[in-house]
C-alpha positions as CSV (number, residue, x, y, z in Angstrom):
1,M,-93.1,104.0,51.8
2,L,-94.9,100.9,50.6
3,N,-97.0,103.0,48.2
4,K,-93.8,104.3,46.6
5,L,-92.3,100.8,46.5
6,F,-94.6,98.9,44.2
7,T,-95.8,101.5,41.7
8,S,-93.9,100.3,38.7
9,S,-93.4,97.0,36.9
10,I,-89.9,98.1,36.0
11,R,-89.2,98.6,39.7
12,A,-90.6,95.2,40.6
13,D,-88.4,93.5,37.9
14,I,-85.3,95.3,39.2
15,M,-86.1,94.4,42.8
16,S,-86.6,90.8,41.8
17,L,-83.2,90.7,40.1
18,L,-81.3,92.5,42.9
19,F,-83.0,90.8,45.9
20,N,-82.5,87.3,44.4
21,N,-78.9,88.1,43.8
22,P,-77.8,90.1,46.8
23,E,-74.1,89.2,46.5
24,E,-73.9,90.5,42.9
25,K,-73.2,93.9,41.6
26,F,-74.7,95.0,38.3
27,Y,-74.2,98.1,36.1
28,V,-77.2,100.0,34.9
29,R,-77.3,98.8,31.3
30,E,-76.7,95.2,32.4
31,I,-79.8,95.5,34.6
32,A,-81.8,96.9,31.7
33,R,-80.7,94.0,29.5
34,L,-81.5,91.4,32.2
35,V,-85.0,92.7,32.9
36,N,-85.6,93.6,29.3
37,K,-86.5,97.2,29.9
38,N,-85.4,100.6,28.6
39,P,-82.1,101.8,30.3
40,S,-83.5,105.3,31.0
41,G,-86.5,103.8,32.8
42,V,-84.3,101.5,34.7
43,K,-82.0,104.3,35.7
44,R,-85.0,106.4,37.0
45,E,-86.2,103.5,39.1
46,L,-82.8,102.8,40.5
47,D,-82.5,106.4,41.5
48,K,-85.8,106.1,43.4
49,L,-84.7,102.8,45.0
50,Q,-81.5,104.5,46.1
51,D,-83.4,107.4,47.6
52,M,-85.3,104.9,49.6
53,E,-82.0,103.3,50.7
54,L,-82.9,99.9,49.2
55,V,-80.0,99.9,46.8
56,S,-76.5,101.5,46.8
57,S,-74.2,102.4,44.0
58,H,-70.6,103.1,43.4
59,K,-68.6,104.0,40.4
60,E,-65.8,102.0,38.8
61,G,-64.4,103.9,35.9
62,N,-67.3,105.1,33.9
63,L,-69.7,102.4,35.1
64,R,-72.2,102.9,37.9
65,Y,-72.6,99.6,39.8
66,I,-75.7,98.8,41.8
67,T,-76.1,96.4,44.7
68,V,-79.0,95.7,47.0
69,N,-78.5,97.4,50.4
70,R,-78.4,94.4,52.7
71,K,-78.1,96.8,55.7
72,S,-81.6,98.2,55.1
73,P,-84.0,97.2,57.8
74,L,-86.5,96.3,55.0
75,F,-84.0,93.9,53.3
76,P,-85.1,90.6,55.0
77,E,-88.8,91.3,54.7
78,L,-88.6,92.5,51.0
79,K,-86.4,89.5,50.1
80,G,-88.9,87.1,51.6
81,L,-91.9,89.0,50.0
82,I,-90.2,88.9,46.6
83,A,-89.4,85.2,47.0
84,K,-92.9,84.3,48.0
85,S,-94.5,86.4,45.2
86,L,-92.2,84.8,42.5
87,G,-92.3,81.3,43.9
88,L,-89.4,78.8,43.2
89,P,-89.6,79.0,39.4
90,G,-89.5,82.8,39.5
91,A,-86.6,82.9,41.9
92,L,-84.7,80.4,39.7
93,K,-85.5,82.5,36.5
94,S,-84.1,85.6,38.1
95,V,-80.9,83.9,39.2
96,L,-80.5,82.2,35.8
97,N,-80.9,85.5,34.0
98,A,-78.2,87.1,36.1
99,A,-75.9,84.2,35.4
100,D,-76.5,84.7,31.6
101,A,-78.0,81.2,31.2
102,K,-79.2,80.6,27.6
103,T,-81.7,77.8,28.3
104,A,-83.0,76.3,31.6
105,F,-85.9,74.1,32.6
106,I,-87.1,72.0,35.5
107,H,-87.8,68.4,34.6
108,G,-88.6,65.2,36.4
109,P,-91.2,64.4,39.1
110,Y,-91.4,67.9,40.5
111,V,-93.1,69.1,37.3
112,N,-96.2,67.0,38.3
113,N,-95.9,67.5,42.1
114,T,-94.4,70.7,43.4
115,D,-94.7,69.4,47.0
116,L,-91.7,67.1,46.5
117,P,-88.6,67.9,48.5
118,S,-86.3,68.1,45.5
119,L,-86.3,69.0,41.8
120,D,-84.1,68.5,38.8
121,I,-82.9,71.4,36.6
122,L,-81.0,71.5,33.4
123,V,-79.1,74.8,32.8
124,V,-77.3,75.7,29.5
125,C,-74.7,78.2,30.4
126,D,-71.1,78.9,29.7
127,T,-70.2,79.9,33.2
128,N,-70.2,77.8,36.4
129,T,-71.0,80.7,38.8
130,I,-74.6,79.7,39.3
131,K,-73.9,76.9,41.8
132,K,-73.7,79.3,44.8
133,S,-77.0,81.0,43.9
134,L,-78.7,77.7,43.5
135,G,-77.5,76.8,47.0
136,E,-79.1,79.9,48.4
137,I,-82.4,79.1,46.7
138,E,-82.3,75.6,48.1
139,K,-82.1,77.1,51.6
140,R,-84.7,79.7,51.0
141,F,-87.3,77.3,49.6
142,G,-86.3,74.2,51.5
143,K,-86.0,72.2,48.3
144,E,-82.9,70.2,47.1
145,I,-81.9,71.2,43.6
146,H,-80.2,68.6,41.5
147,H,-78.6,70.5,38.7
148,T,-77.0,69.6,35.4
149,I,-75.0,72.5,33.9
150,M,-74.0,72.1,30.2
151,S,-72.1,74.5,28.1
152,V,-73.9,75.9,25.0
153,S,-71.6,73.9,22.7
154,D,-72.1,70.6,24.6
155,Y,-75.9,71.1,24.7
156,N,-76.0,71.9,20.9
157,N,-73.8,69.0,20.0
158,Q,-75.7,66.5,22.2
159,K,-79.0,67.7,20.9
160,K,-77.7,67.5,17.3
161,I,-76.5,63.9,17.6
162,G,-79.7,62.9,19.5
163,E,-78.0,61.9,22.7
164,K,-80.5,59.6,24.4
165,K,-80.6,61.0,27.9
166,L,-80.9,64.6,26.8
167,K,-83.5,63.7,24.2
168,K,-85.6,62.0,26.9
169,I,-85.3,65.0,29.1
170,I,-86.2,67.4,26.3
171,N,-89.2,65.4,25.2
172,A,-90.6,64.9,28.7
173,K,-92.9,67.3,30.5
174,K,-91.0,70.3,31.9
175,I,-91.2,73.8,33.3
176,L,-89.3,76.1,30.9
177,L,-87.6,78.9,32.8
178,L,-85.4,80.5,30.1
179,G,-84.7,80.2,26.4
180,R,-85.9,77.7,23.9
181,L,-85.2,74.0,23.4
């Protein structure tokens, strides 16, 4: 089964998205957009993952929704393996993509010393749904995440007027997770 599991980069990206967001359901084209892959390739890989009983699907109207199969005996091990292979920044990036964040980066002392028990993250996103997912990442990696969530318009306005605190954060050393500054 393992030789079937990791044969495709598309499959790895899909698994990363789904296993880092086990509470979420995604439709096929949404997954393709989030992993930046061709929808037909994504559908093919989802069918294979469903045959292996790692994901399940259901229809709502004309959309096929996909969720990770949390009842699979492989779920805990695969979730841990994916988290370890991606590391904290990779897990954050996957969750931020799913939340449709526009820009996100880690800043502060963690950038120079990843052994610290906490990190600071700035997220530019028009939804506030990301807080629960960040809490799950905190537990999984044992790091406290201090987050600042700004709407796209607030971020652009503060950046435009040169707000001192934001300017200081943008000009400091950072780990860019998504988007552009």
